[in-house]
Structure formats: structure tokens, C-alpha cells
C-alpha positions, -999 to +999 in steps of 0.1 A: +216-502+333+242-529+340+270-509+324+261-479+346+260-501+376+294-516+367+309-481+363+295-470+397+308-501+415+342-498+398+345-462+408+336-471+444+361-499+446+389-479+431+382-451+456+380-473+486+410-494+476+429-462+466+439-480+434+429-468+399+443-499+384+415-521+398+395-536+369+360-551+366+374-586+368+398-580+397+390-597+430+382-572+457+400-591+484+430-600+462+433-563+455+438-554+491+403-554+504+393-565+539+363-564+563+368-527+571+373-516+535+343-537+527+322-516+551+333-485+533+323-500+500+289-510+513+283-475+528+294-457+496+273-480+474+243-476+496+246-438+496+244-440+458+213-462+459+231-495+452+218-521+476+251-539+485+256-560+517+288-573+532+279-608+523+277-599+486+314-591+485+322-625+498+301-643+471+307-618+443+342-603+448+346-588+413+327-558+398+313-578+370+300-606+393+286-581+417+269-560+391+253-590+375+239-601+409+227-566+419+211-557+385+178-573+394+176-557+429+155-526+436+177-497+446+169-480+479+192-454+495+196-461+532+183-436+557+205-433+587+194-411+616+209-405+649+190-422+677+176-399+704+194-402+737+182-431+758+161-444+729+171-480+735+161-480+772+125-485+783+105-459+803+113-475+836+151-477+830+152-441+817+139-430+851+169-447+868+196-430+847+218-409+870+216-371+867+241-357+843+245-388+820+243-377+783+232-411+769+228-447+777+221-479+759+221-517+766+256-531+768+264-557+742+266-594+750+304-594+745+309-564+768+290-581+796+308-614+790+342-597+792+333-579+824+319-611+839+351-630+831+373-602+846+353-603+878+352-641+880+389-645+874+401-618+898+430-612+874+436-574+870+455-581+837+426-598+820+412-578+791+434-549+803+449-537+770+481-516+769+500-499+741+532-479+743+545-455+716+579-437+716+575-403+699+605-382+687+595-346+692+587-319+717+563-326+745+538-299+756+517-311+785+489-285+780+486-293+743+487-330+749+460-327+776+439-307+752+444-334+725+433-361+750+402-341+759+393-336+722+397-374+716+373-381+744+348-355+731+348-371+697+342-406+710+314-415+735+330-449+744+359-430+759+335-412+783+315-443+793+312-468+821+289-497+829+261-504+853+252-541+854+228-541+883+206-510+885+186-515+853+165-543+838+195-552+817+232-542+818+237-507+805+266-486+792+264-450+805+279-421+785+289-389+803+292-355+786+328-352+798+352-370+821+384-361+839+414-363+817+432-395+829+467-382+822+499-385+843+532-370+831+566-378+846+602-373+836+616-403+818+642-409+845+614-415+870+598-444+853+604-467+824+578-486+802+585-519+819+580-505+854+548-487+843+535-517+826+539-539+857+523-514+879+494-508+855+486-545+852+486-549+889+455-527+893+423-534+875+404-508+855+372-500+873+344-505+849+319-487+872+335-453+867+343-433+835+367-432+818+378-468+814+413-458+803+444-442+816+472-423+798+508-420+811+536-400+795+573-403+803+592-372+790+627-377+777+652-354+761+639-348+726+612-375+728+584-388+749+568-422+756+530-424+755+514-453+773+477-461+771+458-486+792+421-493+784+395-519+793+388-542+763+350-538+770+351-504+754+376-509+726+386-534+699+419-536+681+408-514+651+394-488+676+426-488+696+446-481+664+421-453+656+424-438+691+462-438+692+464-423+657+438-396+664+454-387+697+488-381+681+473-365+650+454-340+671+484-333+693+506-328+662+481-303+648+480-283+681+518-282+682+518-269+646+489-246+653+470-263+625+442-284+642+434-313+619+400-319+604+390-355+612+358-372+601+333-376+630+318-408+642+285-414+624+256-403+646+237-432+661+263-457+649+266-475+683+229-477+687+226-493+653+252-519+664+232-527+696+200-529+676+216-553+651+228-576+679+195-576+697+177-584+664+202-613+658+197-626+694+159-627+688+161-645+655+148-680+655+166-687+622+199-677+638+193-699+668+185-729+645+216-722+624+240-721+653+224-750+671+234-771+641+266-753+631+282-753+665+274-790+673+310-802+672+334-810+700+363-785+708+397-794+694+424-792+720+411-799+755+389-823+774+357-804+785+366-810+822+398-790+818+384-758+804+352-740+814+361-705+828+389-680+819+422-695+808+454-678+816+472-673+782+504-659+798+528-672+771+533-662+734+551-678+705+553-663+670+570-664+636+575-637+610+562-639+575+588-629+549+576-601+525+583-623+495+563-651+510+535-627+519+534-614+484+531-650+471+503-658+495+484-629+481+490-642+446+480-677+456+447-665+472+439-647+440+447-677+418+424-700+438+397-674+441+396-668+479+403-638+501+437-637+518+419-641+551+403-673+539+437-686+529+452-677+563+422-693+580+424-724+559+461-729+567+452-724+604+425-751+602+447-775+582+474-772+609+448-776+637+435-808+620+470-822+617+479-813+653+448-831+667+447-859+641+412-848+633+402-844+597+364-842+601+344-815+619+373-792+627+361-762+647+378-729+655+366-697+669+366-668+645+366-631+654+341-613+631+334-576+625+299-564+635+302-527+627+271-512+611+272-509+573+272-471+572+295-442+562+325-437+585+317-468+606+355-473+606+358-441+626+338-454+655+356-463+687+341-492+707+339-529+709+322-540+676+333-577+674+318-611+680+336-644+683+317-673+667+325-710+661+334-719+625+333-755+615+350-771+585+335-804+576+368-817+563+404-807+563+416-839+546+428-822+514+458-799+510+459-764+525+446-748+493+415-771+493+410-763+529+412-725+521+383-729+497+364-748+524+372-720+548+357-694+524+325-714+521+323-717+559+327-679+562+300-674+536+277-697+555+280-679+589+280-644+575+242-638+578+243-649+614+276-634+626+260-611+651+243-638+671+259-635+706+284-662+716+269-665+751+236-676+735+255-702+714+273-716+745+240-716+765+225-739+738+256-761+739+260-761+777+298-758+771+324-736+755+319-735+717+357-736+709+390-736+727+411-720+700+404-686+683+416-673+650+419-635+644+430-618+612+440-582+615+453-553+593+450-520+612+453-494+584+449-463+607+485-466+619+496-456+584+483-420+591+511-416+617+536-414+588+520-380+579+527-363+612+546-330+608+561-320+642+570-355+654+579-390+644+569-424+658+600-444+667+590-476+684+560-496+698+551-522+723+517-536+732+500-561+756+467-578+758+454-608+776+423-627+766+406-657+783+410-686+758+435-715+760+449-706+725+445-674+704+461-673+670+466-639+654+475-635+617+487-599+615+495-577+585+519-548+591+515-550+629+534-522+646+549-547+671+555-578+649+553-567+613+535-593+592+535-624+614+516-651+632+514-651+670+500-677+693+490-667+729+484-697+751+479-710+786+509-732+795+490-749+822+465-762+796+487-765+765+523-775+767+547-752+749+559-781+727+524-786+714+520-750+705+554-750+688+543-780+668+511-763+658+531-732+646+555-754+626+525-770+609+509-736+602+542-722+588+545-753+566+510-748+553+517-711+545+549-720+526+530-747+506+504-721+498+530-695+489+546-720+464+513-718+444+518-681+442+553-682+426+557-669+391+550-694+365 
């Protein structure tokens, strides 16, 4: 039985990692796994009757360890069914749904929080996400418009808006179709910098679908695609998916070979909403976070930060490919995921910056997508930000990385508990620095386009925290790098530079442990 289970799990990991060399004793995360690939592993295993959960891969990252743990569990293939339209609204709210709306469900706590901060700040650039892509190839406005229409048809979030006042609770409304928000101009009439400035000066209206706009500047032999979208309906992985699908569909239409793309799983967003509501109602989760989050913030006096910060400045440093390879090796050698090593070095640097070795707390962006097939194809906002506390960062960065992994394991069962609930219990912000680890694989699919080639990129996003630290792998804008966005009125640039020097030092020390012996 155990041998069959090991064979099944090994086959799943090799398929999802696209690596037939993965063996039963190889660490999933050291072999290139991350939270999105972990979702695919869980979905594939569940489909075959193997009851794996995301948290299992954190505790048992090799096939042999995972099989030994799962051998005593009763198998039970998951049943995933599409929710009926409006199923998550009560009878009274259903009667208030506008005529013509295709579906509606309660907005998530993070969506409501982002909209509230945008309204409170009055800043049209806040959570107004932009991306620009220069594409070498022929532009056909009709075909591009058709591709944009098809993208919206595939993804309900791109046909949605919000109503925060009519219903008993805030609601996201999904329309069967929306006007295609496309403008096309000659490249000589506008440049990306001019469009970006104009776009950021006018807020996206969250009352009316769609919550995004597309602008194309056509040049001789190329065109520049610029997308603007409200963060309340999209996360970074989803933005990568949307851009990749848009250009893939357009490429297929130009070549007269429409691509076959996997559909969103039916009922996936409803499952996400239900999981968040279940977490919010959990007394165990409330008790956990009441204890876990009971630590002061790191950087600022409470009186200086309570609303939306203005992180208008950014500093960054690249990570050399050789150093990055050694970091992967070091993570494998000490038995932690690469993310935990990056997070541990971040926490180590934060502790040294603040001269605080005990009770170091940082915000952590966590993935909340449902554990079902093709959850990675869903477009929407499926994240949560939670406080993560490390009891001690007194050791070296490798020891802190192990502590970071244990902290991640500790919070994993409660990761969907809404941040606004945590902060309501605390009566203050839970953290003033946020760590985010990203590796957006969908962009790789753009290398397979036939009729065009992607040449250059730029992007813009603005959050509401004093300091956000992004560890990015193969970012289209930065490559593999660390970037820190910060509010210069709250954090002097010299202090942020010192933090980044400490972080870079920690990564280099960790990389030394990954050199060939």
C-alpha cells in the first residue's frame, strides 16, 4: 500500500514540477515547488483519492515522508461542484440584485479593506495596478478587441464590480458581459509615461464593471499594451495570467488557430469566499491570532501610522544568478523551502535594523486559493496578509530561516482568517512591514507565441503600508531581485538602504552555505 502511494505521489510531483529526475527523497520546495505548484499537487492527489493538504507539503516535503504520513489516512476523493448563482446570498439580498446580473457573492474582507483605504485616502493611485508590455508584431484592432472580449468571458472577476451599501453585507456583482474597455492610438500620439501619469490621476470606479482599462499605442512593427486594473479584483499571479492569456488568445486569432486554454474551475471563487467565512467564524482561529499577533510593530511608533501610508519610493538590488543558485542549494541543505530562507533573511535583517532580537513580527502575504484542479487559472484576489512572529532572531540567518519555516507551519491552518478581524482584536495595525515572495510562472508561456514577441515590460503598483519587501524570482521588470517600496515621510531613505544592505548581507551569508564543498 505504501509503495503504491509513494509511486502515485512521485508521479504527481514529477508531473507538476515538470521534472522526471525528482526522486522520493528530494525536497518538493528545493526542487522548484512553490505555493501555486503545491495547489496543483494537492488537487491532483485529491483527484486520485489521496487526502493531501497544503500544510502537509510544508511538514513532509519529500515523497517518502509524505507517503509515510498519509498511509494511515482514509482516502476520499473530493467532490467539487459549481455553486448555483447567488447561492451565497440570503433570500432578502437575492431580491435586491439588479436585473441582468449573472451572479453575486459576498466580497472578501481584503477586497472591502482595499476599497475602504482607497476611499479614505482619496489617492487615485492607491491599489491602482498598471502593467505595460511592448510587443513586436502586427496589431489588428478587431482581433485584439475580440481577444479582450474572450478574456472577460473566461473570467468573472473581469466582468465584476462592487456594491458596499445596498445589501446586508458588501457584495461583488458579476455581469454576463461588459463593454470592452479598449482605446487604441498611434504611438506618436502618446507614450507610456504620459499614459501612466494620466491613468494614475483618475481612480478606477469600483461601482461599475469592468474595473480595468486597456490602452494600446500602435507603432511601426510593434505595439505597446497597457493595462490598468483595481487591485480589489486581481492579485499578482492573476495579473500574470490575464496578460499571458490576452496575448495568447490574440496570437491565436492572428494565426487563425485559437488556443485551447483551461477554464476556471466552476465555483472556485465561491469556495474561496466560503473558506474565508468559515475561518472568520472559527473560535480556534480567533484564539490563535489573539496570541500570535500580540507583539508590537517593528518600525514605527503607533501614533505615526494608523491609516494608509504613501509608499511613493522604491529601492532594490538584483540577485546574481550564481548567488540565487547557491541560495537554492543552501535551502535544500538546511531543509527549508527557498521562501523560508528568503523570509528568514528578511526577519534577520529586520531584527538587526531595529535592534530587536525577540518577538520580531512581519506581515506575510499568503495564498488562499481553493485546493482544487486549475485553481491557478482563476483570476481574482485570493490573498491574505497576516502577521508572522519569530520568537527569536538572535542566531545566524540560517537558524532564523528554520525558525521562519516553523512559524509558517504554525500559521498555515489559520492563514485565511481576515486581517481586519486580527486588527480589530488588537485595536491597532498588526504590522508595519510586509514580506511578499513571488514567482509568476504564467509569463513563461509568452515565449511560445508564434506571431509576435514580447520585447520589454514595465509595471506599477502602490499599496498602503510603510514598507513592503518583495523577493521576486524571474520578475519581468526586475529579474530575480529584492525591492522595497516605502513611505519616505515615515521611513527615511537611509534607514531603508541600511535594511537592504543587511538583507543583502544575510543572503550572501546564506549563499556561502550553498557553495560546492
